[in-house]
Biopython code that builds the backbone (N, CA, C, O; Angstrom):
import numpy as np
from Bio.PDB.StructureBuilder import StructureBuilder

atoms = [
    (1, "MET", "N", (-1.316, -3.024, -6.713)),
    (1, "MET", "CA", (-1.985, -2.815, -7.976)),
    (1, "MET", "C", (-1.370, -1.652, -8.747)),
    (1, "MET", "O", (-1.219, -1.708, -9.968)),
    (2, "ARG", "N", (-1.021, -0.604, -8.017)),
    (2, "ARG", "CA", (-0.452, 0.587, -8.644)),
    (2, "ARG", "C", (0.801, 0.240, -9.435)),
    (2, "ARG", "O", (0.981, 0.707, -10.560)),
    (3, "GLU", "N", (1.667, -0.582, -8.847)),
    (3, "GLU", "CA", (2.915, -0.952, -9.497)),
    (3, "GLU", "C", (2.657, -1.808, -10.744)),
    (3, "GLU", "O", (3.384, -1.704, -11.732)),
    (4, "LEU", "N", (1.637, -2.638, -10.693)),
    (4, "LEU", "CA", (1.288, -3.474, -11.834)),
    (4, "LEU", "C", (0.854, -2.612, -13.021)),
    (4, "LEU", "O", (1.333, -2.807, -14.139)),
    (5, "VAL", "N", (-0.036, -1.675, -12.783)),
    (5, "VAL", "CA", (-0.512, -0.789, -13.852)),
    (5, "VAL", "C", (0.643, 0.064, -14.380)),
    (5, "VAL", "O", (0.763, 0.279, -15.586)),
    (6, "LEU", "N", (1.485, 0.543, -13.475)),
    (6, "LEU", "CA", (2.636, 1.350, -13.873)),
    (6, "LEU", "C", (3.557, 0.546, -14.791)),
    (6, "LEU", "O", (3.993, 1.053, -15.824)),
    (7, "PHE", "N", (3.857, -0.702, -14.423)),
    (7, "PHE", "CA", (4.717, -1.555, -15.232)),
    (7, "PHE", "C", (4.115, -1.820, -16.609)),
    (7, "PHE", "O", (4.809, -1.727, -17.621)),
    (8, "LEU", "N", (2.823, -2.150, -16.647)),
    (8, "LEU", "CA", (2.166, -2.431, -17.921)),
    (8, "LEU", "C", (2.175, -1.209, -18.834)),
    (8, "LEU", "O", (2.473, -1.324, -20.023)),
    (9, "ALA", "N", (1.853, -0.056, -18.291)),
    (9, "ALA", "CA", (1.789, 1.163, -19.101)),
    (9, "ALA", "C", (3.180, 1.575, -19.593)),
    (9, "ALA", "O", (3.333, 1.973, -20.747)),
    (10, "GLN", "N", (4.188, 1.482, -18.729)),
    (10, "GLN", "CA", (5.535, 1.862, -19.141)),
    (10, "GLN", "C", (6.066, 0.928, -20.221)),
    (10, "GLN", "O", (6.886, 1.341, -21.041)),
    (11, "SER", "N", (5.620, -0.307, -20.234)),
    (11, "SER", "CA", (6.045, -1.257, -21.255)),
    (11, "SER", "C", (5.443, -0.940, -22.623)),
    (11, "SER", "O", (5.997, -1.335, -23.649)),
    (12, "LEU", "N", (4.323, -0.238, -22.645)),
    (12, "LEU", "CA", (3.616, 0.029, -23.894)),
    (12, "LEU", "C", (4.017, 1.331, -24.577)),
    (12, "LEU", "O", (3.956, 1.415, -25.804)),
    (13, "VAL", "N", (4.419, 2.336, -23.829)),
    (13, "VAL", "CA", (4.572, 3.689, -24.360)),
    (13, "VAL", "C", (6.007, 3.991, -24.797)),
    (13, "VAL", "O", (6.943, 3.264, -24.463)),
    (14, "ASP", "N", (6.154, 5.096, -25.560)),
    (14, "ASP", "CA", (7.467, 5.565, -25.991)),
    (14, "ASP", "C", (8.142, 6.436, -24.934)),
    (14, "ASP", "O", (9.369, 6.523, -24.884)),
    (15, "GLN", "N", (7.332, 7.081, -24.085)),
    (15, "GLN", "CA", (7.852, 7.977, -23.053)),
    (15, "GLN", "C", (7.471, 7.441, -21.667)),
    (15, "GLN", "O", (6.551, 7.963, -21.037)),
    (16, "PRO", "N", (8.170, 6.401, -21.189)),
    (16, "PRO", "CA", (7.787, 5.779, -19.912)),
    (16, "PRO", "C", (7.988, 6.682, -18.700)),
    (16, "PRO", "O", (7.392, 6.439, -17.650)),
    (17, "ASP", "N", (8.814, 7.716, -18.823)),
    (17, "ASP", "CA", (9.027, 8.614, -17.688)),
    (17, "ASP", "C", (7.831, 9.524, -17.439)),
    (17, "ASP", "O", (7.741, 10.137, -16.375)),
    (18, "GLN", "N", (6.910, 9.624, -18.397)),
    (18, "GLN", "CA", (5.735, 10.478, -18.217)),
    (18, "GLN", "C", (4.490, 9.703, -17.789)),
    (18, "GLN", "O", (3.393, 10.262, -17.756)),
    (19, "VAL", "N", (4.651, 8.451, -17.469)),
    (19, "VAL", "CA", (3.526, 7.639, -16.992)),
    (19, "VAL", "C", (3.345, 7.883, -15.497)),
    (19, "VAL", "O", (4.284, 7.737, -14.715)),
    (20, "ILE", "N", (2.131, 8.254, -15.114)),
    (20, "ILE", "CA", (1.812, 8.513, -13.706)),
    (20, "ILE", "C", (0.560, 7.724, -13.349)),
    (20, "ILE", "O", (-0.447, 7.786, -14.054)),
    (21, "VAL", "N", (0.633, 6.986, -12.251)),
    (21, "VAL", "CA", (-0.526, 6.233, -11.761)),
    (21, "VAL", "C", (-0.853, 6.751, -10.364)),
    (21, "VAL", "O", (-0.017, 6.703, -9.462)),
    (22, "THR", "N", (-2.070, 7.243, -10.199)),
    (22, "THR", "CA", (-2.531, 7.776, -8.923)),
    (22, "THR", "C", (-3.584, 6.839, -8.348)),
    (22, "THR", "O", (-4.523, 6.449, -9.041)),
    (23, "GLU", "N", (-3.423, 6.482, -7.086)),
    (23, "GLU", "CA", (-4.357, 5.561, -6.434)),
    (23, "GLU", "C", (-5.247, 6.336, -5.474)),
    (23, "GLU", "O", (-4.760, 7.106, -4.646)),
    (24, "THR", "N", (-6.547, 6.130, -5.590)),
    (24, "THR", "CA", (-7.521, 6.762, -4.708)),
    (24, "THR", "C", (-8.339, 5.676, -4.032)),
    (24, "THR", "O", (-8.984, 4.869, -4.701)),
    (25, "ASN", "N", (-8.313, 5.657, -2.703)),
    (25, "ASN", "CA", (-9.104, 4.689, -1.944)),
    (25, "ASN", "C", (-10.448, 5.298, -1.598)),
    (25, "ASN", "O", (-10.533, 6.262, -0.838)),
    (26, "GLY", "N", (-11.486, 4.727, -2.160)),
    (26, "GLY", "CA", (-12.832, 5.174, -1.850)),
    (26, "GLY", "C", (-13.464, 4.233, -0.847)),
    (26, "GLY", "O", (-12.856, 3.224, -0.491)),
    (27, "PRO", "N", (-14.671, 4.532, -0.376)),
    (27, "PRO", "CA", (-15.327, 3.662, 0.601)),
    (27, "PRO", "C", (-15.729, 2.308, 0.011)),
    (27, "PRO", "O", (-15.785, 1.312, 0.732)),
    (28, "GLU", "N", (-16.009, 2.266, -1.291)),
    (28, "GLU", "CA", (-16.485, 1.039, -1.917)),
    (28, "GLU", "C", (-15.469, 0.403, -2.866)),
    (28, "GLU", "O", (-15.526, -0.800, -3.119)),
    (29, "ALA", "N", (-14.533, 1.213, -3.396)),
    (29, "ALA", "CA", (-13.616, 0.690, -4.406)),
    (29, "ALA", "C", (-12.307, 1.480, -4.409)),
    (29, "ALA", "O", (-12.194, 2.539, -3.792)),
    (30, "ILE", "N", (-11.333, 0.934, -5.118)),
    (30, "ILE", "CA", (-10.052, 1.604, -5.323)),
    (30, "ILE", "C", (-9.999, 2.035, -6.781)),
    (30, "ILE", "O", (-10.268, 1.239, -7.681)),
    (31, "ILE", "N", (-9.649, 3.302, -7.013)),
    (31, "ILE", "CA", (-9.592, 3.838, -8.367)),
    (31, "ILE", "C", (-8.141, 4.148, -8.706)),
    (31, "ILE", "O", (-7.467, 4.869, -7.970)),
    (32, "LEU", "N", (-7.667, 3.611, -9.804)),
    (32, "LEU", "CA", (-6.324, 3.889, -10.299)),
    (32, "LEU", "C", (-6.453, 4.767, -11.529)),
    (32, "LEU", "O", (-7.051, 4.365, -12.527)),
    (33, "GLU", "N", (-5.888, 5.975, -11.458)),
    (33, "GLU", "CA", (-5.924, 6.894, -12.592)),
    (33, "GLU", "C", (-4.598, 6.816, -13.319)),
    (33, "GLU", "O", (-3.548, 7.068, -12.729)),
    (34, "LEU", "N", (-4.637, 6.472, -14.586)),
    (34, "LEU", "CA", (-3.447, 6.325, -15.413)),
    (34, "LEU", "C", (-3.324, 7.532, -16.323)),
    (34, "LEU", "O", (-4.208, 7.790, -17.139)),
    (35, "ASN", "N", (-2.233, 8.273, -16.188)),
    (35, "ASN", "CA", (-1.965, 9.432, -17.031)),
    (35, "ASN", "C", (-0.710, 9.160, -17.847)),
    (35, "ASN", "O", (0.318, 8.753, -17.306)),
    (36, "VAL", "N", (-0.802, 9.389, -19.163)),
    (36, "VAL", "CA", (0.343, 9.208, -20.054)),
    (36, "VAL", "C", (0.481, 10.455, -20.929)),
    (36, "VAL", "O", (-0.398, 11.317, -20.944)),
    (37, "ALA", "N", (1.594, 10.536, -21.654)),
    (37, "ALA", "CA", (1.804, 11.645, -22.586)),
    (37, "ALA", "C", (0.739, 11.595, -23.681)),
    (37, "ALA", "O", (0.300, 10.511, -24.064)),
    (38, "PRO", "N", (0.320, 12.752, -24.186)),
    (38, "PRO", "CA", (-0.730, 12.761, -25.223)),
    (38, "PRO", "C", (-0.374, 11.928, -26.458)),
    (38, "PRO", "O", (-1.259, 11.332, -27.072)),
    (39, "ASP", "N", (0.904, 11.880, -26.827)),
    (39, "ASP", "CA", (1.311, 11.095, -27.995)),
    (39, "ASP", "C", (1.169, 9.596, -27.756)),
    (39, "ASP", "O", (1.020, 8.831, -28.709)),
    (40, "ASP", "N", (1.211, 9.173, -26.516)),
    (40, "ASP", "CA", (1.141, 7.750, -26.169)),
    (40, "ASP", "C", (-0.263, 7.273, -25.821)),
    (40, "ASP", "O", (-0.453, 6.095, -25.519)),
    (41, "MET", "N", (-1.231, 8.151, -25.858)),
    (41, "MET", "CA", (-2.586, 7.786, -25.456)),
    (41, "MET", "C", (-3.146, 6.652, -26.323)),
    (41, "MET", "O", (-3.792, 5.740, -25.809)),
    (42, "GLY", "N", (-2.904, 6.708, -27.606)),
    (42, "GLY", "CA", (-3.411, 5.673, -28.508)),
    (42, "GLY", "C", (-2.794, 4.311, -28.243)),
    (42, "GLY", "O", (-3.444, 3.284, -28.439)),
    (43, "LYS", "N", (-1.545, 4.296, -27.800)),
    (43, "LYS", "CA", (-0.880, 3.021, -27.518)),
    (43, "LYS", "C", (-1.439, 2.362, -26.270)),
    (43, "LYS", "O", (-1.453, 1.135, -26.166)),
    (44, "VAL", "N", (-1.896, 3.163, -25.329)),
    (44, "VAL", "CA", (-2.454, 2.618, -24.090)),
    (44, "VAL", "C", (-3.904, 2.174, -24.295)),
    (44, "VAL", "O", (-4.352, 1.203, -23.687)),
    (45, "ILE", "N", (-4.622, 2.878, -25.142)),
    (45, "ILE", "CA", (-6.021, 2.528, -25.381)),
    (45, "ILE", "C", (-6.128, 1.397, -26.408)),
    (45, "ILE", "O", (-6.904, 0.461, -26.210)),
    (46, "GLY", "N", (-5.367, 1.468, -27.492)),
    (46, "GLY", "CA", (-5.400, 0.428, -28.514)),
    (46, "GLY", "C", (-6.590, 0.567, -29.441)),
    (46, "GLY", "O", (-7.468, 1.407, -29.241)),
    (47, "ARG", "N", (-6.599, -0.276, -30.460)),
    (47, "ARG", "CA", (-7.707, -0.247, -31.415)),
    (47, "ARG", "C", (-8.975, -0.742, -30.748)),
    (47, "ARG", "O", (-9.017, -1.826, -30.166)),
    (48, "GLN", "N", (-9.995, 0.072, -30.847)),
    (48, "GLN", "CA", (-11.311, -0.215, -30.256)),
    (48, "GLN", "C", (-11.215, -0.507, -28.766)),
    (48, "GLN", "O", (-12.063, -1.211, -28.218)),
    (49, "GLY", "N", (-10.185, 0.029, -28.100)),
    (49, "GLY", "CA", (-10.055, -0.113, -26.658)),
    (49, "GLY", "C", (-9.566, -1.468, -26.187)),
    (49, "GLY", "O", (-9.738, -1.810, -25.017)),
    (50, "ARG", "N", (-8.961, -2.248, -27.072)),
    (50, "ARG", "CA", (-8.551, -3.608, -26.704)),
    (50, "ARG", "C", (-7.453, -3.622, -25.647)),
    (50, "ARG", "O", (-7.501, -4.437, -24.726)),
    (51, "ILE", "N", (-6.467, -2.739, -25.761)),
    (51, "ILE", "CA", (-5.371, -2.717, -24.786)),
    (51, "ILE", "C", (-5.907, -2.269, -23.429)),
    (51, "ILE", "O", (-5.548, -2.838, -22.398)),
    (52, "ALA", "N", (-6.770, -1.245, -23.430)),
    (52, "ALA", "CA", (-7.354, -0.767, -22.178)),
    (52, "ALA", "C", (-8.170, -1.873, -21.506)),
    (52, "ALA", "O", (-8.106, -2.035, -20.287)),
    (53, "LYS", "N", (-8.923, -2.620, -22.278)),
    (53, "LYS", "CA", (-9.701, -3.737, -21.723)),
    (53, "LYS", "C", (-8.781, -4.808, -21.151)),
    (53, "LYS", "O", (-9.074, -5.400, -20.113)),
    (54, "ALA", "N", (-7.667, -5.052, -21.836)),
    (54, "ALA", "CA", (-6.721, -6.060, -21.365)),
    (54, "ALA", "C", (-6.077, -5.627, -20.046)),
    (54, "ALA", "O", (-5.908, -6.446, -19.143)),
    (55, "ILE", "N", (-5.722, -4.359, -19.932)),
    (55, "ILE", "CA", (-5.147, -3.847, -18.678)),
    (55, "ILE", "C", (-6.155, -4.010, -17.548)),
    (55, "ILE", "O", (-5.806, -4.449, -16.452)),
    (56, "ARG", "N", (-7.398, -3.655, -17.821)),
    (56, "ARG", "CA", (-8.437, -3.776, -16.794)),
    (56, "ARG", "C", (-8.671, -5.233, -16.410)),
    (56, "ARG", "O", (-8.926, -5.530, -15.243)),
    (57, "SER", "N", (-8.589, -6.145, -17.376)),
    (57, "SER", "CA", (-8.769, -7.569, -17.089)),
    (57, "SER", "C", (-7.654, -8.116, -16.214)),
    (57, "SER", "O", (-7.905, -8.906, -15.304)),
    (58, "VAL", "N", (-6.418, -7.697, -16.488)),
    (58, "VAL", "CA", (-5.278, -8.140, -15.679)),
    (58, "VAL", "C", (-5.418, -7.632, -14.250)),
    (58, "VAL", "O", (-5.165, -8.373, -13.300)),
    (59, "VAL", "N", (-5.817, -6.380, -14.092)),
    (59, "VAL", "CA", (-5.987, -5.808, -12.753)),
    (59, "VAL", "C", (-7.121, -6.514, -12.019)),
    (59, "VAL", "O", (-7.011, -6.790, -10.824)),
    (60, "LYS", "N", (-8.202, -6.804, -12.723)),
    (60, "LYS", "CA", (-9.324, -7.502, -12.091)),
    (60, "LYS", "C", (-8.913, -8.892, -11.630)),
    (60, "LYS", "O", (-9.317, -9.336, -10.556)),
    (61, "ALA", "N", (-8.112, -9.580, -12.438)),
    (61, "ALA", "CA", (-7.658, -10.917, -12.078)),
    (61, "ALA", "C", (-6.685, -10.889, -10.904)),
    (61, "ALA", "O", (-6.595, -11.860, -10.152)),
    (62, "ALA", "N", (-5.961, -9.794, -10.741)),
    (62, "ALA", "CA", (-4.958, -9.696, -9.685)),
    (62, "ALA", "C", (-5.527, -9.191, -8.360)),
    (62, "ALA", "O", (-4.825, -9.213, -7.349)),
    (63, "THR", "N", (-6.767, -8.742, -8.341)),
    (63, "THR", "CA", (-7.341, -8.239, -7.091)),
    (63, "THR", "C", (-7.639, -9.397, -6.147)),
    (63, "THR", "O", (-7.847, -10.534, -6.569)),
    (64, "GLU", "N", (-7.655, -9.076, -4.867)),
    (64, "GLU", "CA", (-7.939, -10.085, -3.846)),
    (64, "GLU", "C", (-9.404, -10.486, -3.889)),
    (64, "GLU", "O", (-10.275, -9.669, -4.187)),
    (65, "LYS", "N", (-9.662, -11.728, -3.594)),
    (65, "LYS", "CA", (-11.052, -12.156, -3.484)),
    (65, "LYS", "C", (-11.620, -11.580, -2.197)),
    (65, "LYS", "O", (-10.982, -11.635, -1.146)),
    (66, "GLY", "N", (-12.810, -11.032, -2.287)),
    (66, "GLY", "CA", (-13.457, -10.468, -1.115)),
    (66, "GLY", "C", (-12.967, -9.067, -0.776)),
    (66, "GLY", "O", (-13.477, -8.445, 0.156)),
    (67, "GLY", "N", (-11.990, -8.563, -1.514)),
    (67, "GLY", "CA", (-11.474, -7.220, -1.266)),
    (67, "GLY", "C", (-12.256, -6.184, -2.059)),
    (67, "GLY", "O", (-13.230, -6.506, -2.739)),
    (68, "LYS", "N", (-11.816, -4.950, -1.963)),
    (68, "LYS", "CA", (-12.460, -3.884, -2.719)),
    (68, "LYS", "C", (-12.165, -4.061, -4.206)),
    (68, "LYS", "O", (-11.058, -4.449, -4.581)),
    (69, "PRO", "N", (-13.157, -3.778, -5.053)),
    (69, "PRO", "CA", (-12.891, -3.828, -6.493)),
    (69, "PRO", "C", (-11.958, -2.682, -6.900)),
    (69, "PRO", "O", (-11.953, -1.620, -6.277)),
    (70, "VAL", "N", (-11.174, -2.916, -7.950)),
    (70, "VAL", "CA", (-10.223, -1.921, -8.441)),
    (70, "VAL", "C", (-10.632, -1.525, -9.847)),
    (70, "VAL", "O", (-10.840, -2.383, -10.705)),
    (71, "PHE", "N", (-10.751, -0.208, -10.086)),
    (71, "PHE", "CA", (-11.111, 0.313, -11.390)),
    (71, "PHE", "C", (-9.941, 1.118, -11.945)),
    (71, "PHE", "O", (-9.270, 1.839, -11.207)),
    (72, "VAL", "N", (-9.700, 0.992, -13.244)),
    (72, "VAL", "CA", (-8.621, 1.725, -13.906)),
    (72, "VAL", "C", (-9.258, 2.762, -14.835)),
    (72, "VAL", "O", (-10.052, 2.429, -15.715)),
    (73, "GLU", "N", (-8.888, 4.029, -14.613)),
    (73, "GLU", "CA", (-9.350, 5.123, -15.474)),
    (73, "GLU", "C", (-8.154, 5.658, -16.236)),
    (73, "GLU", "O", (-7.128, 5.982, -15.638)),
    (74, "ILE", "N", (-8.276, 5.754, -17.545)),
    (74, "ILE", "CA", (-7.189, 6.263, -18.372)),
    (74, "ILE", "C", (-7.513, 7.701, -18.742)),
    (74, "ILE", "O", (-8.573, 7.993, -19.296)),
    (75, "GLN", "N", (-6.581, 8.596, -18.427)),
    (75, "GLN", "CA", (-6.809, 10.016, -18.681)),
    (75, "GLN", "C", (-5.712, 10.581, -19.534)),
    (75, "GLN", "O", (-5.729, 11.768, -19.857)),
]
sb = StructureBuilder()
sb.init_structure("model")
sb.init_model(0)
sb.init_chain("A")
sb.init_seg("    ")
for serial, (resi, resn, name, xyz) in enumerate(atoms, 1):
    if name == "N":
        sb.init_residue(resn, " ", resi, " ")
    sb.init_atom(name, np.array(xyz, "f"), 0.0, 1.0, " ", f" {name:<3s}", serial, name[0])
structure = sb.get_structure()
């Protein structure tokens, strides 16, 4: 999942070398924290959060059935 989010975010931003995805395994879920350059924050979030919702939808569709849910936090 980490590589998927990393690929999607790097494809959207102007500074792909500053994209960092941190994975945290919790007891109930997996949390992916996406950090980008401040200038690229709007490109990752999109108008009214549409791009962020799309990233979360792709990750949700790619998760295993019966596995831990994966949440994406954009910081």
